[in-house]
C-alpha positions in Angstrom: 35.4 46.1 -20.5 31.6 46.5 -20.7 31.5 43.6 -23.2 33.5 41.3 -20.9 31.2 42.1 -18.0 28.2 41.5 -20.2 29.6 38.1 -21.3 30.4 37.2 -17.7 26.9 38.1 -16.6 25.4 36.0 -19.4 27.6 33.1 -18.3 26.5 33.4 -14.7 22.8 33.6 -15.8 23.2 30.5 -18.0 24.8 28.6 -15.1 22.0 29.7 -12.8 19.4 28.5 -15.2 21.1 25.2 -15.7 21.6 24.8 -11.9 17.9 25.7 -11.3 16.8 23.2 -13.9 18.9 20.5 -12.4 17.6 21.3 -8.9 14.0 21.4 -10.1 14.5 18.1 -11.9 15.9 16.5 -8.8 13.0 17.8 -6.7 10.6 16.3 -9.1 12.2 12.9 -8.7 12.2 13.3 -5.0 8.6 14.4 -4.9 7.6 11.3 -7.0 9.6 9.1 -4.7 7.9 10.5 -1.7 4.5 10.1 -3.2 5.2 6.3 -3.6 6.5 5.9 -0.1 4.3 3.8 2.1 1.8 5.7 4.2 1.7 6.0 8.0 -0.7 3.8 10.0 -3.6 6.1 9.7 -6.9 5.4 7.9 -7.1 8.5 5.7 -3.4 8.1 4.6 -3.8 4.4 3.7 -7.1 5.1 1.9 -5.4 7.8 -0.2 -2.5 5.5 -0.9 -4.5 2.5 -2.1 -7.1 4.4 -4.1 -5.0 7.2 -5.6 -1.2 7.2 -5.0 -0.6 3.5 -5.8 -4.0 2.1 -6.9 -4.4 -1.4 -5.6 -6.4 -2.4 -8.7 -3.1 -2.3 -10.6 -1.5 -4.7 -8.1 -1.3 -8.4 -8.7 -3.9 -10.8 -7.3 -2.8 -13.4 -4.8 -0.9 -16.0 -6.9 -3.2 -18.7 -8.3 -6.4 -17.0 -7.1 -9.2 -15.7 -9.2 -10.9 -12.4 -8.8 -14.2 -13.8 -7.4 -12.9 -16.4 -5.0 -15.5 -17.8 -2.6 -15.3 -15.8 0.6 -16.0 -16.6 4.2 -17.6 -14.5 7.0 -17.0 -11.7 8.0 -15.8 -11.0 4.5 -18.0 -11.1 1.4 -19.6 -14.0 -0.3 -16.8 -13.5 -2.9 -13.4 -11.8 -2.4 -10.4 -10.7 -4.4 -7.1 -10.3 -2.7 -4.5 -7.9 -4.2 -0.9 -7.7 -3.1 1.6 -4.8 -3.2 5.2 -5.7 -4.3 6.4 -6.4 -0.7 3.5 -8.8 0.0 3.8 -10.5 -3.4 7.5 -11.1 -2.8 6.8 -12.3 0.7 4.3 -14.9 -0.6 6.8 -16.0 -3.2 9.7 -16.3 -0.7 7.6 -18.1 2.0 9.6 -16.5 4.8 6.7 -14.6 6.4 5.4 -11.2 5.5 8.0 -8.4 5.3 7.6 -4.9 6.6 5.5 -2.8 4.2 3.5 -5.7 3.0 0.0 -4.6 2.1 -3.0 -6.8 1.2 -6.2 -5.4 -0.1 -9.3 -7.5 0.1 -12.3 -6.6 -2.0 -15.5 -8.0 -0.5 -18.4 -8.8 -2.8 -22.1 -9.7 -2.2 -23.6 -12.9 -3.6 -24.6 -10.9 -6.7 -20.9 -9.8 -7.0 -21.5 -6.2 -6.1 -18.5 -4.6 -4.3 -19.5 -4.0 -0.7 -16.2 -2.9 1.0 -12.5 -2.8 0.6 -10.3 -4.0 3.5 -6.6 -3.6 4.1 -3.9 -5.5 6.1 -0.7 -3.5 6.3 2.4 -4.7 8.2 4.3 -2.0 10.0 7.2 -2.9 12.3 6.5 -2.0 15.9 3.0 -0.8 15.1 1.2 -3.4 17.3 3.6 -6.3 18.4 0.7 -8.0 20.3 -1.2 -8.2 16.9 1.7 -9.2 14.6 2.3 -5.5 13.8 -0.7 -5.4 11.4 -2.7 -2.3 10.8 -6.3 -3.0 9.6 -8.8 -0.9 7.8 -12.1 -1.0 6.1 -13.2 1.5 3.4 -16.3 2.2 1.4 -16.3 0.5 -2.0 -15.6 3.9 -3.8 -12.8 4.8 -1.4 -14.5 7.9 -0.2 -14.9 6.9 3.5 -12.8 5.1 6.1 -15.3 3.0 8.0 -12.8 1.7 10.6 -9.0 1.5 11.0 -6.3 0.8 13.4 -5.7 -2.1 15.9 -9.2 -3.6 15.2 -10.2 -6.3 17.7 -12.7 -7.7 15.3 -9.9 -8.4 12.8 -7.3 -9.5 15.3 -9.6 -11.9 17.1 -10.2 -13.9 14.0 -6.7 -13.6 12.4 -4.9 -14.5 15.6 -5.8 -18.1 14.8 -3.4 -17.8 11.9 -0.5 -16.3 14.0 1.8 -19.1 12.8 1.2 -17.9 9.2 1.7 -14.2 10.0 -2.1 -13.8 10.6 -2.9 -14.5 6.9 -5.7 -16.8 5.8 -5.5 -16.6 2.0 -2.5 -18.9 1.6 0.9 -19.9 2.9 3.3 -17.1 3.6 5.6 -19.2 5.9 7.1 -22.6 5.5 6.3 -24.4 8.7 
């Protein structure tokens, strides 16, 4: 009888360990999935996302563009435009930018020193009057958020490209 109880206890313990491992394994997947989820429209969260969670430097450059493309004011003398997967697919599809699209613009001085990193991030219902774009500017090293939100300085310029989803770099909509 004692032997049967001991075997049953071992079986229960083995099942508990297996169940615990399965649960822990599923939590790990969930945690990784959550880490890759797009951030909320908040400067610190976006900064953390593009510099650490999903480093923009691993994203693709705008199709057909080089890293040190000639820039225009108020951006740098040279710029590089990186696209997350949603933005890259939007550019390819030419149906406008889809929700979650994120473009990161590196701004360089005439001597090609990185001066700032800027973001355009499309979030449905964030700012309908501004095409639902969230804007941000960060220090070159990603340690500081210099400005973020519904930035009038960004919107006043980009509003001229409303028919192209506020994007200057290239076509995102067939008109």
